[in-house]
C-alpha positions in Angstrom: 6.2 -20.8 -122.8 6.4 -17.9 -120.6 8.1 -14.7 -121.7 7.5 -11.6 -123.4 8.3 -11.8 -127.5 9.8 -8.1 -129.1 8.4 -7.6 -132.7 11.2 -5.4 -133.7 14.1 -7.2 -133.0 12.0 -11.1 -133.6 13.9 -12.2 -130.3 11.9 -13.8 -127.3 13.1 -11.6 -124.1 13.4 -14.5 -121.2 12.1 -13.6 -117.9 14.5 -13.0 -115.0 15.1 -15.6 -112.9 15.1 -15.1 -109.0 16.6 -17.7 -106.7 16.4 -17.2 -102.9 18.6 -18.8 -100.8 16.5 -20.3 -97.6 19.5 -22.5 -96.1 20.6 -21.8 -92.4 23.4 -22.1 -93.2 25.8 -20.2 -95.0 27.5 -22.0 -97.5 30.5 -19.9 -98.2 31.8 -19.2 -94.2 29.9 -22.5 -92.7 27.8 -20.2 -90.0 24.5 -19.9 -89.0 22.1 -18.0 -90.7 20.4 -15.6 -87.9 16.6 -15.0 -88.6 15.8 -11.2 -89.6 14.4 -9.6 -86.5 10.5 -8.0 -87.3 10.2 -5.4 -84.4 6.5 -4.9 -82.9 4.5 -2.1 -84.8 4.2 0.6 -82.9 0.7 0.9 -80.6 -1.7 3.7 -80.8 -0.5 7.4 -79.2 -3.1 6.5 -76.6 -1.9 3.0 -75.6 -4.8 1.4 -76.2 -5.3 -1.5 -78.5 -3.3 -4.4 -79.9 0.2 -3.4 -81.8 -0.7 -3.3 -85.9 -1.0 -7.0 -87.0 -1.2 -8.5 -83.2 -4.0 -10.6 -82.7 -7.3 -9.5 -81.0 -8.5 -11.7 -77.8 -11.8 -11.4 -76.4 -11.8 -12.4 -72.7 -15.3 -12.6 -72.3 -15.8 -15.2 -75.1 -12.4 -17.2 -73.7 -13.4 -20.4 -72.4 -11.9 -20.1 -68.8 -14.4 -17.5 -68.8 -17.4 -19.6 -69.7 -16.2 -22.3 -67.1 -16.6 -19.3 -64.7 -20.0 -18.5 -65.7 -21.1 -21.7 -65.6 -19.6 -22.7 -62.4 -21.0 -19.9 -61.1 -24.8 -20.7 -62.0 -24.4 -24.1 -60.3 -23.2 -23.0 -57.6 -26.4 -20.5 -57.3 -28.5 -24.1 -58.0 -26.6 -25.5 -55.2 -27.6 -23.2 -52.7 -31.0 -22.9 -53.7 -31.4 -26.3 -53.6 -30.0 -26.2 -50.0 -32.0 -23.4 -49.1 -35.6 -25.5 -50.0 -34.1 -28.4 -48.4 -33.4 -27.0 -44.8 -37.0 -25.0 -45.4 -38.4 -28.8 -45.9 -36.9 -29.9 -43.0 -38.0 -27.3 -41.0 -41.1 -27.6 -42.2 -41.7 -31.6 -41.6 -40.4 -30.9 -37.6 -42.8 -28.3 -37.4 -45.8 -30.7 -38.7 -44.5 -33.4 -36.9 -44.7 -31.8 -33.4 -48.0 -30.3 -34.2 -49.4 -33.7 -34.8 -47.9 -35.2 -31.2 -49.4 -32.3 -29.2 -52.7 -33.1 -31.2 -52.4 -36.6 -30.5 -51.6 -35.8 -27.0 -54.3 -33.7 -26.4 -56.7 -36.2 -27.7 -56.4 -38.9 -25.2 -55.9 -35.9 -22.6 -59.3 -34.8 -23.7 -60.8 -38.1 -23.4 -59.9 -38.8 -19.9 -61.4 -35.2 -18.7 -64.6 -37.2 -17.4 -62.3 -39.3 -15.3 -60.8 -36.3 -14.1 -64.2 -34.8 -12.7 -65.2 -38.2 -10.8 -61.8 -38.2 -9.0 -62.3 -34.7 -8.2 -65.7 -35.3 -7.0 -64.6 -38.1 -5.4 -62.0 -35.9 -3.2 -64.4 -33.2 -2.1 -66.6 -35.6 -0.5 -63.6 -37.5 1.2 -64.0 -40.9 -0.9 -60.5 -40.7 -2.3 -58.1 -42.5 0.1 -55.8 -45.4 -0.1 -54.9 -47.0 -3.3 -57.4 -45.4 -5.2 -55.8 -41.9 -4.0 -52.4 -43.4 -4.8 -53.5 -44.3 -8.6 -55.6 -41.0 -9.1 -52.5 -39.0 -7.9 -50.2 -41.0 -9.9 -52.7 -40.4 -13.4 -52.6 -36.9 -12.5 -49.2 -36.1 -12.5 -48.2 -38.1 -15.9 -51.1 -35.8 -17.4 -49.5 -33.1 -16.0 -46.1 -33.7 -17.2 -47.4 -34.6 -20.6 -48.8 -31.1 -20.8 -52.3 -30.9 -19.4 -53.3 -27.7 -17.4 -56.0 -27.3 -15.0 -57.6 -23.7 -14.5 -60.5 -22.1 -12.7 -60.3 -20.8 -9.3 -62.3 -18.8 -7.5 -61.7 -14.8 -7.3 -60.2 -14.6 -10.7 -61.4 -12.2 -13.3 -63.7 -13.4 -15.4 -62.2 -14.5 -18.8 -65.1 -15.2 -21.6 -62.3 -16.8 -23.7 -61.5 -20.1 -21.2 -64.8 -19.3 -18.4 -68.4 -20.1 -19.5 -70.3 -18.2 -16.9 -73.9 -19.8 -15.8 -74.9 -18.3 -13.2 -74.8 -14.2 -12.8 -75.1 -12.0 -9.9 -73.9 -8.6 -8.5 -72.2 -7.3 -5.5 -70.2 -4.1 -4.4 -67.6 -6.0 -3.1 -66.3 -6.8 -6.1 -64.8 -4.5 -8.8 -65.5 -6.2 -12.0 -66.7 -9.2 -13.1 -65.4 -12.4 -11.1 -65.6 -16.2 -10.7 -67.0 -16.3 -7.5 -67.7 -20.4 -7.6 -66.1 -22.5 -10.1 -68.7 -25.7 -11.1 -66.7 -27.6 -13.4 -63.2 -27.1 -13.7 -61.2 -26.2 -17.3 -58.6 -27.6 -18.7 -56.0 -26.5 -21.5 -53.2 -28.3 -23.6 -50.3 -26.0 -23.9 -51.8 -23.2 -26.2 -55.5 -24.7 -26.9 -58.1 -24.8 -24.5 -59.9 -28.7 -24.3 -62.7 -27.4 -21.9 -64.0 -24.3 -20.7 -64.3 -23.6 -17.0 -68.0 -23.7 -15.4 -68.4 -20.8 -13.3 -70.6 -18.1 -11.8 -69.7 -14.6 -12.3 -70.5 -11.9 -9.4 -70.5 -8.4 -10.7 -70.0 -4.9 -9.6 -73.1 -3.1 -8.8 -72.8 0.5 -7.0 -73.9 1.3 -3.2 -77.0 3.5 -3.0 -76.3 6.8 -2.3 -77.1 8.8 1.0 -79.8 11.3 0.7 -78.6 14.6 1.4 -79.6 16.6 4.7 -81.6 19.3 2.7 -84.1 16.6 2.3 -87.5 16.8 4.5 -88.0 13.8 6.2 -91.8 12.9 5.1 -92.4 11.8 8.8 -91.9 15.2 10.3 -94.7 17.2 10.5 -95.3 20.2 7.7 -94.4 23.7 8.7 -97.2 26.0 9.8 -96.8 28.9 7.0 -95.4 32.5 7.9 -98.6 35.1 8.3 -97.9 38.4 7.4 -99.0 41.5 8.6 -102.1 41.9 6.1 -103.2 38.2 7.2 -106.2 37.9 9.5 
């Protein structure tokens, strides 16, 4: 049993009973009771921070912020994959073009001896009739595919595309010059299939004329001048 016992009086004192009326309707008036309004606690003087007793929400750990961070990471991954795929496609296209060019150049290189025979036949006047028509068609097809002939008389000598098999000098040229083409050279695009076989003439300076002060050896020597004391 609860309560306090007073020894002096011999009577037990009962604790007071507190009854709280939580009914929403006042039994005396029959009107709806209003909830007591709890005013917001004042904010700090500088206006920062939530009111006293308010809920503190960390925006850095909210679900929306986490989704935005994950979305940004997935977007960056997608952009990186797209860039890698674009580079892969460019590399594949570049390799495809290089392989196609190499295959064409290989076929053209195998036909160079045939072009040499056609050129020699033309020089000897044997290229005529149906043979000439077929030769012209073959040469035109190879040119459209990318084959280009080079090496002509009078052009400057270039060791990267010319193979010098004969050499001479002459004062009529200013520098190393191709004077005779013994075999035509060919290239396919930027690739040199075969250098031109040529004869090269280099510059030779002319001999300087003798000055007038020199004595001609054919002329007789002048007699020495005799002095007054000479006998």
